[in-house]
C-alpha positions as a Markdown table, in Angstrom:
| # | Residue | x | y | z |
|---|---|---|---|---|
| 1 | Gly | 0.0 | 0.0 | 0.0 |
| 2 | Asn | 0.9 | 3.7 | -0.1 |
| 3 | Ala | 0.7 | 4.2 | 3.7 |
| 4 | Val | 1.9 | 2.5 | 6.9 |
| 5 | Thr | -0.9 | 2.1 | 9.4 |
| 6 | Tyr | 0.2 | 2.0 | 13.1 |
| 7 | Met | -1.0 | 2.6 | 16.6 |
| 8 | Glu | 0.0 | 5.9 | 18.3 |
| 9 | Glu | 0.1 | 5.8 | 22.1 |
| 10 | Thr | -1.8 | 8.8 | 23.3 |
| 11 | Thr | -2.3 | 7.8 | 27.0 |
| 12 | Arg | -0.2 | 5.6 | 29.2 |
| 13 | Ala | -1.1 | 5.4 | 32.9 |
| 14 | His | 0.4 | 2.5 | 34.8 |
| 15 | Ala | -1.4 | 1.3 | 37.9 |
| 16 | Ala | 1.1 | -1.3 | 39.1 |
| 17 | Ala | 0.9 | -1.7 | 42.9 |
| 18 | Glu | 1.3 | -4.2 | 45.7 |
| 19 | Ile | -1.4 | -6.8 | 45.9 |
| 20 | Ala | -2.5 | -8.8 | 48.9 |
| 21 | Glu | -3.0 | -12.5 | 48.6 |
| 22 | Gly | -6.3 | -13.0 | 46.7 |
| 23 | Gly | -6.6 | -9.3 | 46.1 |
| 24 | Ala | -7.7 | -7.8 | 42.8 |
| 25 | Tyr | -5.1 | -6.6 | 40.3 |
| 26 | Pro | -5.0 | -2.8 | 39.6 |
| 27 | Glu | -5.8 | -1.8 | 36.0 |
| 28 | Ala | -3.6 | 0.3 | 33.9 |
| 29 | Glu | -5.0 | 2.6 | 31.2 |
| 30 | Phe | -3.5 | 2.6 | 27.7 |
| 31 | Val | -5.2 | 4.5 | 24.9 |
| 32 | Phe | -4.1 | 4.2 | 21.3 |
| 33 | Ala | -5.1 | 6.1 | 18.2 |
| 34 | Thr | -5.0 | 4.6 | 14.7 |
| 35 | Lys | -2.7 | 6.6 | 12.5 |
| 36 | Ser | -1.1 | 6.3 | 9.1 |
| 37 | Ser | 2.1 | 7.7 | 7.6 |
| 38 | Pro | 2.3 | 8.0 | 3.8 |
| 39 | Val | 5.0 | 6.0 | 2.0 |
| 40 | Arg | 7.0 | 8.4 | -0.2 |
| 41 | Lys | 9.4 | 7.7 | -3.1 |
| 42 | Ile | 12.7 | 9.6 | -3.2 |
| 43 | Gly | 14.7 | 9.4 | -6.4 |
| 44 | Asp | 17.6 | 10.8 | -8.3 |
| 45 | Ser | 19.1 | 10.3 | -11.8 |
| 46 | Leu | 22.2 | 11.1 | -13.8 |
| 47 | Pro | 22.8 | 11.0 | -17.6 |
| 48 | Val | 26.1 | 9.4 | -18.7 |
| 49 | Thr | 27.8 | 8.7 | -22.0 |
| 50 | Asp | 28.9 | 5.3 | -23.2 |
| 51 | Glu | 32.5 | 6.5 | -23.2 |
| 52 | Gln | 32.3 | 7.5 | -19.6 |
| 53 | Met | 30.9 | 4.1 | -18.6 |
| 54 | Glu | 33.5 | 2.3 | -20.7 |
| 55 | Asp | 36.7 | 4.3 | -20.4 |
| 56 | Val | 36.7 | 5.7 | -16.8 |
| 57 | Pro | 37.6 | 3.1 | -14.2 |
| 58 | Phe | 35.0 | 2.3 | -11.6 |
| 59 | Met | 32.6 | 4.9 | -13.0 |
| 60 | Gly | 29.7 | 2.5 | -12.8 |
| 61 | Ser | 30.2 | 1.8 | -9.1 |
| 62 | Tyr | 31.0 | 5.4 | -8.4 |
| 63 | Ile | 27.7 | 6.6 | -10.0 |
| 64 | Asn | 25.7 | 3.9 | -8.2 |
| 65 | Gly | 27.3 | 5.0 | -4.9 |
| 66 | Arg | 26.6 | 8.7 | -5.5 |
| 67 | Ile | 23.0 | 8.1 | -6.6 |
| 68 | Thr | 22.4 | 6.0 | -3.5 |
| 69 | Phe | 24.0 | 8.7 | -1.3 |
| 70 | Gly | 21.8 | 11.4 | -2.9 |
| 71 | Cys | 18.6 | 9.5 | -2.1 |
| 72 | Arg | 19.7 | 8.8 | 1.5 |
| 73 | Gln | 20.8 | 12.4 | 2.0 |
| 74 | Arg | 17.3 | 13.6 | 0.8 |
| 75 | Leu | 15.7 | 11.0 | 3.1 |
| 76 | Asp | 17.7 | 12.4 | 6.0 |
| 77 | Arg | 16.4 | 15.9 | 5.3 |
| 78 | Gln | 12.8 | 14.8 | 4.8 |
| 79 | Ser | 12.9 | 12.7 | 8.0 |
| 80 | Leu | 13.5 | 15.8 | 10.0 |
| 81 | Ile | 11.5 | 18.6 | 8.2 |
| 82 | Gly | 9.3 | 17.0 | 5.6 |
| 83 | Asp | 5.8 | 18.5 | 5.8 |
| 84 | Gly | 3.8 | 15.5 | 4.6 |
| 85 | Leu | 2.2 | 17.4 | 1.8 |
| 86 | Asp | 2.1 | 16.3 | -1.8 |
| 87 | Ser | 5.0 | 13.9 | -2.3 |
| 88 | Asn | 6.9 | 15.0 | 0.8 |
| 89 | Leu | 7.6 | 12.7 | 3.7 |
| 90 | Arg | 6.1 | 13.8 | 7.1 |
| 91 | Gly | 9.2 | 14.5 | 9.2 |
| 92 | Leu | 9.7 | 14.8 | 12.9 |
| 93 | Lys | 9.2 | 18.6 | 12.9 |
| 94 | Asn | 5.7 | 18.3 | 11.5 |
| 95 | Thr | 4.6 | 15.3 | 13.6 |
| 96 | Pro | 1.6 | 16.4 | 15.7 |
| 97 | Gly | 2.2 | 16.0 | 19.4 |
| 98 | Ile | 5.9 | 16.5 | 19.8 |
| 99 | Gln | 6.8 | 18.9 | 22.6 |
| 100 | Val | 8.2 | 22.4 | 22.3 |
| 101 | Gln | 10.7 | 24.3 | 24.5 |
| 102 | Val | 11.2 | 28.0 | 23.9 |
| 103 | Arg | 14.6 | 29.3 | 24.8 |
| 104 | Gly | 13.6 | 32.6 | 26.4 |
| 105 | Gly | 16.5 | 33.9 | 28.4 |
| 106 | Asp | 18.2 | 30.6 | 29.0 |
| 107 | Pro | 21.7 | 29.7 | 27.8 |
| 108 | Val | 21.4 | 27.3 | 24.8 |
| 109 | Pro | 22.7 | 24.3 | 26.7 |
| 110 | Asp | 20.0 | 24.8 | 29.3 |
| 111 | Val | 17.3 | 24.6 | 26.6 |
| 112 | Phe | 18.5 | 21.1 | 25.7 |
| 113 | Tyr | 18.5 | 20.0 | 29.3 |
| 114 | Arg | 15.0 | 21.3 | 29.7 |
| 115 | Met | 13.9 | 19.3 | 26.7 |
| 116 | Met | 15.5 | 16.2 | 28.2 |
| 117 | Thr | 13.4 | 16.8 | 31.3 |
| 118 | Lys | 10.2 | 17.2 | 29.3 |
| 119 | Ile | 10.8 | 14.0 | 27.5 |
| 120 | Arg | 11.4 | 12.2 | 30.8 |
| 121 | Met | 8.4 | 13.8 | 32.6 |
| 122 | Asn | 5.8 | 14.1 | 29.9 |
| 123 | Gly | 7.0 | 11.7 | 27.3 |
| 124 | Gln | 7.8 | 8.9 | 29.8 |
| 125 | Ala | 10.9 | 8.1 | 27.8 |
| 126 | Val | 14.7 | 8.3 | 28.1 |
| 127 | Pro | 16.3 | 10.9 | 25.8 |
| 128 | Thr | 19.1 | 9.5 | 23.7 |
| 129 | His | 20.2 | 12.1 | 21.2 |
| 130 | His | 20.3 | 15.8 | 20.3 |
| 131 | Ile | 19.9 | 17.2 | 16.8 |
| 132 | Met | 21.1 | 20.7 | 16.1 |
| 133 | His | 22.2 | 23.0 | 13.3 |
| 134 | Pro | 26.1 | 23.1 | 12.9 |
| 135 | Leu | 26.1 | 26.8 | 13.6 |
| 136 | Asp | 24.2 | 26.3 | 16.8 |
| 137 | Trp | 26.6 | 23.6 | 17.8 |
| 138 | Glu | 29.5 | 25.9 | 16.9 |
| 139 | Gly | 28.1 | 28.4 | 19.4 |
| 140 | Ile | 28.1 | 25.8 | 22.1 |
| 141 | Arg | 31.5 | 24.3 | 21.2 |
| 142 | Leu | 33.1 | 27.8 | 21.4 |
| 143 | Leu | 31.7 | 28.6 | 24.8 |
| 144 | Arg | 34.4 | 30.1 | 27.1 |
| 145 | Thr | 34.6 | 31.0 | 30.7 |
| 146 | Ala | 35.2 | 34.6 | 31.8 |
| 147 | Asp | 39.0 | 34.0 | 31.8 |
| 148 | Gly | 39.0 | 32.5 | 28.3 |
| 149 | Ile | 39.0 | 28.8 | 29.0 |
| 150 | Tyr | 37.1 | 26.7 | 26.4 |
| 151 | Val | 34.3 | 24.9 | 28.3 |
| 152 | Phe | 34.3 | 22.0 | 25.8 |
| 153 | Gly | 38.0 | 21.4 | 25.6 |
| 154 | His | 41.1 | 23.0 | 24.2 |
| 155 | Pro | 41.1 | 23.9 | 20.4 |
| 156 | Ser | 44.0 | 21.5 | 19.9 |
| 157 | Glu | 41.6 | 18.6 | 20.6 |
| 158 | Ala | 38.6 | 17.5 | 18.7 |
| 159 | Gly | 36.4 | 17.5 | 21.7 |
| 160 | Pro | 33.3 | 15.4 | 22.3 |
| 161 | Asp | 30.2 | 16.0 | 20.2 |
| 162 | Arg | 28.1 | 15.5 | 23.3 |
| 163 | Leu | 25.8 | 17.6 | 25.4 |
| 164 | Trp | 24.6 | 16.6 | 28.9 |
| 165 | Gly | 25.9 | 13.1 | 28.2 |
| 166 | Leu | 24.0 | 12.6 | 24.9 |
| 167 | Pro | 25.5 | 12.4 | 21.4 |
| 168 | Val | 24.9 | 15.5 | 19.2 |
| 169 | Ala | 24.0 | 14.9 | 15.6 |
| 170 | Gln | 24.7 | 18.0 | 13.5 |
| 171 | Asn | 22.1 | 18.5 | 10.7 |
| 172 | Ser | 21.5 | 21.6 | 8.6 |
| 173 | Ala | 18.1 | 20.5 | 7.2 |
| 174 | Asp | 16.2 | 22.8 | 9.6 |
| 175 | Val | 17.0 | 26.5 | 10.0 |
| 176 | Arg | 19.6 | 27.7 | 12.4 |
| 177 | Gly | 18.1 | 28.3 | 15.9 |
| 178 | Thr | 15.9 | 25.2 | 15.9 |
| 179 | Gly | 17.1 | 22.0 | 17.6 |
| 180 | Tyr | 15.6 | 18.7 | 18.7 |
| 181 | Thr | 16.0 | 16.2 | 21.6 |
| 182 | Gly | 14.4 | 12.8 | 21.5 |
| 183 | Ser | 14.3 | 9.2 | 22.5 |
| 184 | Phe | 15.4 | 7.8 | 19.2 |
| 185 | Gln | 14.6 | 4.2 | 20.0 |
| 186 | Gln | 12.5 | 1.7 | 18.0 |
| 187 | Pro | 9.6 | 1.7 | 20.4 |
| 188 | Trp | 9.0 | 5.4 | 19.8 |
| 189 | Ile | 10.2 | 6.0 | 16.3 |
| 190 | Ser | 10.9 | 3.9 | 13.2 |
| 191 | Leu | 11.8 | 4.4 | 9.6 |
| 192 | Val | 9.8 | 1.9 | 7.6 |
| 193 | Glu | 11.3 | 1.0 | 4.2 |
| 194 | Arg | 9.3 | -0.7 | 1.5 |
| 195 | Arg | 12.6 | -1.3 | -0.1 |
| 196 | Gly | 16.1 | 0.1 | -0.1 |
| 197 | Val | 17.7 | 2.2 | -2.9 |
| 198 | Asp | 17.1 | 0.5 | -6.3 |
| 199 | Val | 19.5 | 1.6 | -9.0 |
| 200 | Gln | 18.7 | 1.0 | -12.6 |
| 201 | Ile | 20.1 | 2.1 | -16.0 |
| 202 | Gly | 18.2 | 2.7 | -19.2 |
| 203 | Tyr | 17.5 | 4.9 | -22.2 |
| 204 | Val | 15.5 | 8.1 | -22.1 |
| 205 | Asn | 14.1 | 9.9 | -25.2 |
| 206 | Asp | 16.7 | 9.9 | -27.9 |
| 207 | Gln | 19.6 | 8.8 | -25.7 |
| 208 | Phe | 20.1 | 5.5 | -27.6 |
| 209 | Lys | 21.1 | 7.3 | -30.9 |
| 210 | Lys | 23.3 | 9.7 | -28.9 |
| 211 | Gly | 25.2 | 7.1 | -27.1 |
| 212 | Gln | 23.9 | 8.1 | -23.7 |
| 213 | Arg | 22.2 | 6.3 | -20.8 |
| 214 | Thr | 20.5 | 7.4 | -17.6 |
| 215 | Val | 21.3 | 6.0 | -14.2 |
| 216 | Arg | 18.4 | 6.3 | -11.8 |
| 217 | Gly | 17.8 | 5.3 | -8.2 |
| 218 | Asp | 14.9 | 5.5 | -5.8 |
| 219 | Leu | 13.6 | 4.2 | -2.5 |
| 220 | Arg | 10.2 | 4.1 | -0.8 |
| 221 | Thr | 9.9 | 4.8 | 2.9 |
| 222 | Ala | 7.7 | 6.2 | 5.7 |
| 223 | Leu | 8.6 | 7.7 | 9.1 |
| 224 | Val | 6.5 | 6.4 | 12.0 |
| 225 | Val | 6.4 | 8.2 | 15.3 |
| 226 | Phe | 4.7 | 5.9 | 17.9 |
| 227 | Arg | 5.0 | 8.3 | 20.8 |
| 228 | Pro | 5.3 | 12.0 | 19.8 |
| 229 | Pro | 5.9 | 13.3 | 23.4 |
| 230 | Ala | 9.1 | 11.3 | 23.4 |
| 231 | Phe | 10.5 | 14.2 | 21.2 |
| 232 | Cys | 10.9 | 17.9 | 21.8 |
| 233 | Gln | 11.7 | 20.8 | 19.6 |
| 234 | Gly | 13.8 | 23.7 | 20.9 |
| 235 | Thr | 13.4 | 27.2 | 19.4 |
| 236 | Gly | 15.2 | 30.5 | 19.6 |
| 237 | Leu | 18.6 | 28.9 | 19.8 |
| 238 | Ala | 20.4 | 31.3 | 17.5 |
| 239 | Gly | 22.1 | 34.5 | 18.8 |
């Protein structure tokens, strides 16, 4: 089909308690809503000449690799900010129900810690990763104390891409000033692939008489967020 149907957990209230011998068991409350995420196709193509394919060593494998990379790179972008309209994937940013943390007057690192707390308290999940724009991470990485000491390590060292103990994934898909924290574990989020990248080669229009061919690749996938409150968006991080 052209959509993945799944159950989104909207309410989770555990009632576990001690029970006397012969006593009745408490009853938890779980509420699920039937949701669907559209399966989208992402593709790329490249025209090549017969001579390029024949005379340049490893050109075939190189093109296959680059076409695959292009599709995966686009998928990476769509998984974060796709709006779900037309042929776009619905990404994390536009998933209804994710939490939001506005920076206000807080230092940027504090915003991410507050997002971690929201995920633990409201999302009932354990945060695993941060996602932020490279320029926002640059601002954190270059933080210095009043006497000029770099908080995240001396410039001669690479320094850890970690914040509050969690790995930082730098991604420029979203605008500077917007970041994310989430519990990126399979129970809460999953990328469902109908199939991986399929690379094919063929003739388009009058390419046969011109000695040309087109290499194309595509994949079909959907992003499923089972528990939106397990993720939080931070805003106002720039500046």
